[in-house]
C-alpha positions as CSV (number, residue, x, y, z in Angstrom):
1,X,-73.7,-42.9,-66.5
2,X,-73.1,-39.2,-67.0
3,X,-69.6,-38.0,-65.9
4,X,-69.5,-34.9,-63.7
5,X,-66.8,-32.6,-64.7
6,X,-64.0,-32.2,-62.2
7,X,-64.7,-28.5,-61.6
8,X,-68.3,-29.3,-60.7
9,X,-67.2,-32.0,-58.2
10,X,-64.7,-29.7,-56.6
11,X,-67.3,-26.9,-56.4
12,X,-69.8,-29.3,-54.9
13,X,-67.2,-30.3,-52.3
14,X,-66.3,-26.7,-51.5
15,X,-70.0,-25.8,-51.2
16,X,-70.5,-28.7,-48.7
17,X,-67.5,-27.5,-46.6
18,X,-68.9,-23.9,-46.6
19,X,-72.3,-25.3,-45.6
20,X,-70.6,-27.0,-42.7
21,X,-69.3,-23.7,-41.5
22,X,-65.8,-23.9,-42.9
23,X,-64.0,-21.5,-45.2
24,X,-60.9,-21.8,-47.4
25,X,-57.6,-20.4,-46.2
26,X,-54.4,-20.0,-48.3
27,X,-51.0,-20.1,-46.7
28,X,-47.5,-19.9,-48.0
29,X,-44.9,-22.3,-46.7
30,X,-41.2,-22.8,-47.5
31,X,-40.5,-24.8,-50.6
32,X,-38.8,-28.0,-49.3
33,X,-37.6,-28.9,-52.8
34,X,-35.2,-26.0,-52.9
35,X,-31.5,-27.1,-52.8
36,X,-30.7,-24.9,-49.7
37,X,-33.8,-26.0,-47.7
38,X,-32.0,-28.6,-45.5
39,X,-29.0,-26.3,-44.9
40,X,-31.3,-23.5,-43.8
41,X,-33.1,-25.8,-41.4
42,X,-29.8,-26.8,-39.9
43,X,-28.8,-23.1,-39.6
44,X,-32.0,-22.1,-37.9
45,X,-32.0,-25.1,-35.6
46,X,-28.5,-24.2,-34.4
47,X,-29.5,-20.7,-33.7
48,X,-32.4,-21.9,-31.6
49,X,-30.3,-24.4,-29.7
50,X,-27.7,-21.7,-29.0
51,X,-30.4,-19.3,-27.8
52,X,-31.9,-22.0,-25.6
53,X,-28.5,-22.8,-24.0
54,X,-28.0,-19.1,-23.2
55,X,-31.4,-18.8,-21.6
56,X,-31.2,-20.2,-18.0
57,X,-34.8,-19.4,-17.3
58,X,-35.9,-21.5,-20.3
59,X,-33.7,-24.4,-19.3
60,X,-35.2,-24.3,-15.8
61,X,-38.7,-24.2,-17.2
62,X,-38.1,-27.2,-19.5
63,X,-36.5,-29.2,-16.6
64,X,-39.6,-28.5,-14.5
65,X,-41.9,-29.5,-17.3
66,X,-40.0,-32.8,-17.7
67,X,-40.7,-33.5,-14.0
68,X,-44.4,-33.1,-14.7
69,X,-44.8,-36.1,-17.2
70,X,-45.4,-38.8,-14.6
71,X,-47.2,-41.7,-16.2
72,X,-46.5,-40.6,-19.8
73,X,-45.2,-43.2,-22.2
74,X,-43.2,-42.7,-25.4
């Protein structure tokens, strides 16, 4: 059985995806392997939590949204 080179398989797969109307998109995301990643997550989470506590309108909105989950299960 003839082996198809990996580049040819990848190209065939990409061509099929394009034929299906899709296109490739490249995005950059934070590197979770960096030593300061967890600390930065904590820092940003605290900032968001502080901002939420200071925003009475947001707290009211979230409380109202919680009242609208009748029948939802966890």
